N, C-alpha and C positions, 0 to 999 in steps of 0.2 A: 301210360308211359312205361317203358321197360324198366324193371326194377332190379335186374341183375340175377335173379334166382329162377330156377326152373328149367333152364336149357340144359340139354344133355351134355355131359363132359366129353363124350365121344360120338358126335352126330353121325359120322360116317359108319361106325360099327352098328349103331342102332337103326339106321335107315330112315325111311319116310314113315309118316303116320299111316298105319294100315289097321284093318280090323284085327289082325293077328297080334298086334302089340297094344291093344286095348283102347283104340280110338273109338269114341262113342258114335260120332257121325263123321264119316269120311266125306269131306267137301273139298273146297279149293285149298290146295297146299302151295304156299310160297316157297319155291325151291331156289336155293342159291347154289351156283356152280363153284365147286372148289377146283382151282386150276393152278398150274405152276407159273410163277413169275420168272421172266428171263431178263428183265431190266427193271430199273427203279424209276419212280416218279416222286417228286417232292410232295410230301404229306400223304403219299399213298402207302397202303399196307398190303397191296395185292388183293386176293380174293375176298378177304374178310374186312375190307374197308367198310365202315358204317355198320358192321355186324357185331352183335345180334340185334341191337336196339331198333334199327330201321325195319328189319323184317318183322319183329314182334309188334311194333307199333302200327305198321301198315296193315297187317292182317287184322288187328284189333279195330282200326278205323274203317276198314273195308266192310266189316260186319256191322258196324254202327251206322254207316252212311249209305249202305246199299242193302238190297235183299239177298246179296250173296251169302252163302253159308260156308265159311272156312272150316277146314278140319280142326280138331282139337286133340291134343295128346291126352292120355289117361289122367295126367295130373292137372288138367285144365288149361295148360298153356296153349296159345294159338298155334295153328298148324303151319309152322314154318320149319324148313329142314335144309340140310346141306347134302349135295349129291355130286359125285364125280361123273364125268362124261362116259367113263368106262363101266359104270354100274348099270345093272339091269333096271334098277329103280328109276333111272333117267326117264324111262317111258311111262312112268306113273305121273310125271310132272306135266301139268297143263301149261306151265310157265316156268321160265328160268331167268333168274336175275344175276347180273354180273357187275361188279364194281371195279374201278381202276384198271380198265381193260387195256390201257396203254402199256401195261407190263406183261400181258399174257403171252404164253407160248404154247400152242397146242402140239401134242405129239401126233404122229401119223394116225395112230389108232383113234385118238380123240377127234381128229378131223373127220374120219369115216363115221364115227358114232354120232357126232353132232349133225352131220349132213343127213344121216338116216333119221335122226330124231326130228329135224326140222321139216324134211320132205314128207314125213308121215303125219304131220299135224302139229308139231311142237312150235314153240315161240320163245325167243330170247329178247330180253331188254338189257342193254348195257348202259351204264351211267357213270358219272364222276371221273371223266378223263378230260384233260385240259391241254390246249395248245396244239401246234402243228405236228410236233414230233410224236406225241401220243396218238393223235389221229392217224397219222401215216402208218404207225406200227399196227394199230388195230385193223386198219383197212387191209394190210398185208395178211393178217391172220384170218379174218373172216372171208377174204377172197379165196383162201385155200379151201374153206368149207363150201362156199357157194360161188364158184368162179364165174358162172354164167349169168348171174343176176346183178343188175346195177344197184347202186346206192342212190336214193333220191331224197330230196328235201320234202318234208311235210309242210304244206302251206297252211295258213290260218283257217282256210275254208274246209279243210279236210274233216271228215266226220270224227276222226280220232280226237280232234280238239273240242268236240261237242257231244261226246257219247253220253255224258250225264251233266257235267259242268261246262259252262261256257269259258273256255280258255282262249283269250284273244292273242296272247303272245307267249313265247317260250320263256318261262321265268329263269333268270340266272341266279342260282342259289350258291353262295360260297360255303365252304366249311366254316363251322362256328369258330374254330381256332384262328383261321385266317381273318375272319371278320373282326374278331376281338383285337387281334394284333394290329389291324388296320384302322383302329379307332372307331369301330362299329359303323364304317361307311365304305361304300364301294362294294363291288361284287365280282370283278374280274381277277381271278387268281394269278393270271399270267400277263397282266397289264394289257397293252393294246393287242397283243397276239391273241388273247382269248376274250376280247370285249364283246363278241357276238355269240350268244348261245344258239345251238342248232338242235332241231328235232329231225332226224333222218331215219330212213327205213329201207328195208329190202322186202319186196313183194314177189310172190310167185306169179306165173303168167295169168292166173285167175284172179289176182288182186288180193290174195290172202297175205297178211303180214307174217313174215318169217323172223325178222330181226328189227327192233326199234333201238335207236341210239340217241341218247341225250348227251351232247358234247358241249364242253365249256360251261357246265353247270353240274351241281351236286344235288340232284333232286332228293336222294335218300337222306341227306343230312337234315332236310326239312322234316323228315319223319323221325329220324333218330333223336334229334335234339329238341323235340317239341316241348318237353317239360323242363328243359335245362335253363332256358333264358327267356323271360317273358317277351322282351323286345325282339329277339330272334324269331320266336314263335309268331308274333303278330306280323312281322315283315315277310316271313318266308314259308311257314308251314301250311297255311291255307292253299297257296298256289301249288305247293309240292303235292299235297294230297289230291287236289283237283286234277292235276295232270296225271298223277299216278293211277287214280281210279279210272279216269278216261281210258288210259292205255290198256289197263287190265280188262275192262269191260269190252273194249273194242276187240282186243285179241281173242277173248273168249267167245265172242259172238260172230266173228268173221273167220 
């Protein structure tokens, strides 16, 4: 579990884990995209929603539950980092994670850079955005990046759902704050509007995933809050890790 110490006070200045800054074994790096928010969402914090605990915990569990070898910083912390779309380090990221994307607003340069990153082999997973308004806003932004590619639903038979763990349904995971306020019951943060969680994706013409979207669910809170509340952990964290590991392994192998 994330303990609060060890993360760089200025992750953008210090960049990604590389041999030059003392990383012992450069493996998989969990990269989070720092972006500008142009609107607000209830309970959202923009790019750093669920950060840094979710990133730290996911990399730790990925190493424990698979044969993947994540990078580690010289102080022993797991290899997770923050990157802007305009940084050259973007191209060192095999994977980019984004939270609260119903608030994002890409600049023209960011659109160009993200398109270049994705078409050269990159992959983005977006999570923790709820309801119709947030969905429509995100679709508008990602369509600027990849206007020619459709967004499709991932059905339960897709290999992404079975890359390592058998995930039969998309788990709906609320934020722990919402869950507690709601008497530790229910999962839909926007009521009937968000009652159905979705796993959607954009694929290139050869079938390679470019973008995966978990909408009406907060998968990363199942990682971040794993050690904070025993009942929350039992109800949500196993499914959150199962889907997360499946998505990562599928993206790295396709």
